[in-house]
C-alpha positions as CSV (number, residue, x, y, z in Angstrom):
1,M,25.7,-12.9,45.5
2,V,29.4,-13.2,46.7
3,Y,32.1,-12.3,44.2
4,N,35.5,-13.9,44.3
5,L,37.8,-10.8,43.8
6,T,40.8,-13.1,43.4
7,Q,39.1,-14.9,40.4
8,M,38.1,-11.8,38.7
9,G,41.6,-10.5,39.0
10,R,42.9,-13.5,37.5
11,K,40.5,-13.4,34.6
12,L,41.3,-9.7,34.0
13,I,45.1,-10.6,33.9
14,D,44.4,-13.6,31.4
15,F,42.3,-10.9,29.1
16,R,45.3,-8.8,29.0
17,V,47.8,-11.6,28.3
18,V,45.5,-12.8,25.4
19,G,45.2,-9.2,24.1
20,L,49.1,-8.7,24.2
21,A,49.6,-12.0,22.5
22,L,47.3,-11.0,19.7
23,L,48.8,-7.7,19.2
24,I,52.3,-9.2,19.0
25,A,50.9,-11.7,16.5
26,V,49.4,-9.0,14.4
27,L,52.6,-6.9,14.4
28,L,54.6,-10.1,13.6
29,W,52.2,-10.9,10.7
30,F,52.5,-7.2,9.5
31,H,56.5,-7.3,9.6
32,V,56.5,-10.6,7.5
33,V,53.9,-9.4,5.0
34,T,55.7,-6.0,4.5
35,E,59.1,-7.6,4.1
36,K,57.8,-9.3,0.8
37,E,58.4,-7.7,-2.5
38,Y,55.6,-6.3,-4.5
39,V,54.9,-4.4,-7.8
40,Q,52.4,-1.7,-7.5
41,E,50.7,0.4,-10.2
42,L,50.4,4.1,-9.3
43,E,49.1,7.3,-10.8
44,V,51.3,10.3,-9.9
45,P,51.1,14.0,-10.8
46,L,53.4,15.3,-13.5
47,K,55.3,18.5,-12.6
48,I,56.7,20.7,-15.4
49,E,59.7,22.6,-14.1
50,N,62.0,25.4,-15.6
51,E,60.0,26.4,-18.6
52,P,62.2,28.7,-20.7
53,E,61.2,32.5,-20.3
54,D,61.6,33.1,-24.0
55,L,59.5,30.2,-25.0
56,V,55.9,29.0,-24.6
57,L,55.0,25.3,-24.2
58,L,52.1,24.9,-26.5
59,T,51.5,21.2,-25.8
60,M,49.2,20.5,-22.9
61,P,51.1,18.1,-20.7
62,P,49.3,15.2,-19.2
63,R,48.2,15.8,-15.6
64,T,49.5,12.4,-14.4
65,V,51.8,9.5,-15.3
66,H,51.3,5.8,-14.7
67,L,54.0,4.0,-13.0
68,K,54.8,0.3,-12.0
69,V,57.1,0.4,-8.9
70,R,58.7,-2.6,-7.3
71,G,59.8,-2.7,-3.7
72,N,59.0,-4.2,-0.2
73,G,55.9,-3.7,1.4
74,K,57.2,-1.1,4.0
75,E,58.7,1.2,1.4
76,L,55.7,1.0,-0.9
77,L,53.5,1.9,2.1
78,K,55.7,4.9,3.0
79,Y,55.6,6.0,-0.7
80,N,52.0,5.8,-1.0
81,L,51.5,7.9,2.3
82,D,53.9,10.6,1.3
83,R,51.7,12.6,-1.1
84,E,53.8,15.5,-0.7
85,H,57.0,14.0,-2.5
86,R,55.0,11.5,-4.7
87,F,55.2,13.0,-8.2
88,C,57.0,12.9,-11.5
89,R,59.4,15.9,-12.4
90,L,60.1,17.0,-15.9
91,D,62.6,19.7,-16.5
92,I,62.2,21.4,-19.9
93,S,64.9,24.2,-19.6
94,N,66.5,22.8,-22.7
95,G,63.4,23.3,-24.9
96,I,63.8,24.9,-28.4
97,R,61.3,26.3,-30.8
98,G,59.5,23.2,-32.6
99,E,59.1,19.8,-31.3
100,V,61.2,18.2,-28.6
101,L,60.8,14.5,-27.4
102,Y,61.3,13.7,-23.7
103,T,61.8,10.2,-22.1
104,L,60.8,9.7,-18.6
105,G,62.8,7.5,-16.3
106,E,63.6,6.7,-12.7
107,E,65.4,9.9,-12.3
108,N,62.3,11.8,-13.0
109,V,60.3,9.9,-10.5
110,G,62.7,10.3,-7.5
111,L,61.8,7.0,-5.9
112,A,63.2,6.3,-2.2
113,Y,65.9,3.9,-1.4
114,G,64.6,0.4,-2.0
115,L,62.1,1.2,-4.6
116,H,62.7,0.5,-8.3
117,L,60.7,1.6,-11.4
118,V,59.4,-1.1,-13.5
119,D,57.5,0.8,-16.1
120,I,56.1,4.2,-17.2
121,S,53.1,3.7,-19.5
122,N,53.3,7.1,-21.0
123,G,57.2,7.5,-20.7
124,Q,57.5,9.4,-24.0
125,L,56.3,12.9,-24.4
126,K,56.5,15.1,-27.5
127,F,56.1,18.8,-26.6
128,R,55.9,21.7,-29.1
129,F,57.4,24.9,-28.2
130,D,57.0,28.5,-29.7
131,R,58.6,31.9,-29.1
132,R,57.1,34.2,-26.6
133,A,55.9,37.6,-28.0
134,T,54.3,40.6,-26.4
135,K,51.7,43.2,-27.5
136,S,49.0,45.6,-26.3
137,V,45.5,44.4,-26.9
138,G,42.1,46.1,-26.2
139,V,39.7,44.8,-23.6
140,R,36.1,43.9,-24.8
141,V,33.8,44.0,-21.8
142,N,31.8,40.7,-21.4
143,T,28.5,41.1,-19.5
144,T,25.7,38.5,-18.9
145,G,22.0,39.3,-17.9
146,A,20.0,42.4,-18.5
147,P,19.1,45.5,-16.4
148,K,15.9,45.8,-14.6
149,E,12.8,46.4,-16.9
150,G,12.5,49.9,-18.1
151,Y,16.3,50.4,-18.1
152,T,19.0,50.1,-20.6
153,V,22.9,49.7,-20.5
154,V,24.2,52.9,-22.2
155,R,28.0,52.2,-22.0
156,K,30.4,49.5,-21.0
157,R,34.0,50.3,-20.5
158,A,37.2,48.7,-19.1
159,V,39.9,50.6,-17.2
160,P,42.5,50.2,-18.5
161,E,41.1,49.8,-22.0
162,E,44.3,48.1,-23.2
163,V,46.5,45.6,-21.6
164,S,49.7,44.0,-22.2
165,L,49.3,40.2,-23.4
166,S,52.2,37.9,-23.7
167,G,52.0,34.5,-25.3
168,P,52.8,32.2,-28.3
169,E,54.1,34.2,-31.3
170,S,52.1,32.2,-33.7
171,L,48.9,33.0,-32.0
172,I,49.3,36.5,-30.5
173,R,49.6,38.1,-34.0
174,N,46.0,37.4,-34.6
175,T,44.9,38.3,-31.2
176,D,43.7,42.0,-31.0
177,F,41.4,41.8,-27.9
178,V,40.7,39.9,-24.8
179,E,37.5,39.7,-22.6
180,N,37.1,39.9,-19.0
181,E,35.3,37.2,-16.8
182,P,31.5,38.0,-17.2
183,V,30.1,40.7,-15.1
184,K,26.3,40.2,-14.1
185,I,23.9,43.0,-14.8
186,D,20.9,41.1,-13.6
187,D,18.0,43.6,-12.5
188,R,20.3,46.5,-11.9
189,N,18.9,50.0,-12.4
190,K,22.1,52.2,-11.6
191,P,25.6,52.6,-12.8
192,F,28.2,50.4,-11.0
193,Q,31.6,49.2,-11.2
194,S,33.2,45.6,-10.8
195,R,36.8,44.6,-10.7
196,T,37.2,41.4,-12.7
197,K,39.7,39.2,-14.0
198,L,40.8,38.7,-17.6
199,M,40.2,35.5,-19.5
200,A,43.2,34.1,-21.6
201,P,42.7,32.9,-25.2
202,E,42.7,29.2,-25.8
203,G,45.9,27.3,-25.1
204,R,48.7,27.7,-22.4
205,G,51.3,30.2,-21.7
206,W,49.3,33.3,-21.8
207,V,50.2,36.2,-19.3
208,F,48.5,39.5,-18.6
209,S,49.6,42.7,-17.3
210,P,47.6,43.8,-15.4
211,E,45.6,40.7,-14.6
212,S,42.3,42.2,-14.1
213,V,40.5,45.4,-15.0
214,L,37.8,47.7,-13.6
215,V,34.6,47.3,-15.6
216,E,32.3,50.4,-15.5
217,I,28.7,49.8,-16.6
218,S,26.4,52.8,-17.1
219,I,22.7,52.1,-16.8
220,E,19.9,54.7,-17.5
221,K,16.1,54.7,-17.4
222,L,14.4,54.1,-21.0
223,L,12.3,57.1,-22.3
224,A,9.8,56.9,-25.3
225,S,9.0,59.9,-27.3
226,T,6.8,60.6,-30.2
227,Y,7.7,62.7,-33.4
228,D,4.5,63.3,-35.3
229,S,5.7,65.0,-38.5
230,V,9.2,63.8,-39.6
231,P,9.7,64.8,-43.3
232,V,10.3,62.1,-45.8
233,I,12.8,62.6,-48.6
234,V,13.5,60.8,-51.8
235,V,16.9,59.8,-53.1
236,N,18.2,58.9,-56.3
237,K,15.5,60.5,-58.3
238,P,15.1,59.6,-62.0
239,G,16.3,62.6,-64.0
240,G,13.8,65.1,-65.5
241,R,10.9,63.5,-63.7
242,R,8.4,65.1,-61.3
243,I,7.9,63.2,-58.2
244,S,5.1,63.2,-55.6
245,V,5.0,61.4,-52.2
246,T,1.9,60.9,-50.3
247,P,2.1,61.5,-47.3
248,D,5.3,63.5,-47.2
249,F,5.8,62.9,-43.5
250,I,6.0,60.0,-40.9
251,K,4.9,59.5,-37.3
252,L,7.7,57.8,-35.3
253,I,7.8,56.6,-31.6
254,L,11.3,56.1,-30.5
255,S,12.8,55.0,-27.3
256,G,16.4,55.2,-25.7
257,A,18.3,55.9,-22.7
258,E,17.2,59.2,-20.8
259,S,20.2,61.1,-21.7
260,S,20.1,60.3,-25.4
261,M,16.3,61.0,-25.7
262,R,16.6,64.5,-23.9
263,E,19.2,65.5,-26.6
264,M,17.3,64.2,-29.4
265,D,16.7,66.5,-32.3
266,V,14.4,65.7,-35.2
267,A,17.1,66.9,-37.5
268,R,19.1,63.8,-36.5
269,I,16.5,61.4,-38.0
270,T,16.7,60.5,-41.7
271,V,13.8,58.9,-43.5
272,E,14.4,58.2,-47.2
273,I,12.5,56.5,-50.0
274,E,14.9,55.0,-52.5
275,L,13.9,55.6,-56.2
276,E,17.0,54.3,-58.0
277,G,16.2,52.3,-61.1
278,L,12.5,53.2,-61.1
279,S,10.8,54.7,-64.3
280,K,7.5,56.5,-64.8
281,G,4.6,55.1,-62.8
282,E,2.8,54.8,-59.4
283,Y,4.5,52.9,-56.6
284,S,3.8,51.8,-53.0
285,L,7.3,51.9,-51.3
286,P,8.7,51.7,-47.7
287,A,11.0,54.0,-46.1
288,R,14.5,53.7,-44.8
289,I,14.7,55.1,-41.4
290,K,18.2,56.1,-40.0
291,L,18.5,56.9,-36.2
292,P,21.2,58.1,-33.8
293,E,23.1,55.4,-32.1
294,G,21.4,54.2,-28.9
295,V,17.9,55.2,-30.3
296,N,15.4,52.5,-31.1
297,L,12.5,52.5,-33.2
298,I,9.1,51.5,-31.6
299,S,6.7,52.0,-34.3
300,A,6.4,54.0,-37.6
301,V,3.2,55.2,-39.3
302,P,2.6,54.6,-42.3
303,K,4.5,51.6,-43.3
304,R,4.4,52.4,-47.0
305,F,4.2,55.6,-49.1
306,K,2.4,56.3,-52.4
307,V,5.0,57.6,-54.8
308,V,4.1,58.9,-58.3
309,I,6.8,59.5,-61.0
310,E,5.7,61.5,-64.0
């Protein structure tokens, strides 16, 4: 097969000419179209600026405002592409305690030359301000999950135990503590520490100092011990009556952290039977068992006692 190189060259030139003509046509069409005037609906972020240092804005501002903007196609296209400068600014430096009404206009939107604001659908904003106050509050340690089976949490502590909290005067007076972001204990069997941020109360304008605390979690092994003959005592005896209790002791099985159980003394356990308001007779009564903090009751035998009042 014989190719005519001259003909091929001419065809290639023809394709280039056609392509160039199409490109010129598209550019001309784009120029004509973008010279026309349009009205476009937009949603832009609302930026709150210059919040007074001695006040707290209680109202949660809308995240965006809805605009209708008029202009030629080229300017609208540039505005849509310029995300960095496409927002609505609101200066609230003139805020006062109570309610303040702000009206948004073209000066808040900052449109480029050639663009005009037609409408803002949520153009009036009513904000409520309160005085800013500061106080020291405690940190209540917040945890999730449970340690490994056979272990228990002995102590949870935040360092520091108090922080400075700044916020709305009307709310801070009833705020005595804050919590940290939850610390996971899941399946741990040793003491550990975790740096964690503090969680603000509901609302806006809260400031912490410091913003985080060191949470110390003490975990110990659980121990169980049996106490066979813990004495039972009666309280609020009827005057002038003889009292007998059968049996006069109780068997307890207790559990707790290793350190607590090793220091455990029977003298720290109180088992009482309440007789207030009872007269002569025979009764079957339960006992009230009081244990040291951190010690738990697994079982008690017997559950009830024979009490005779003569």
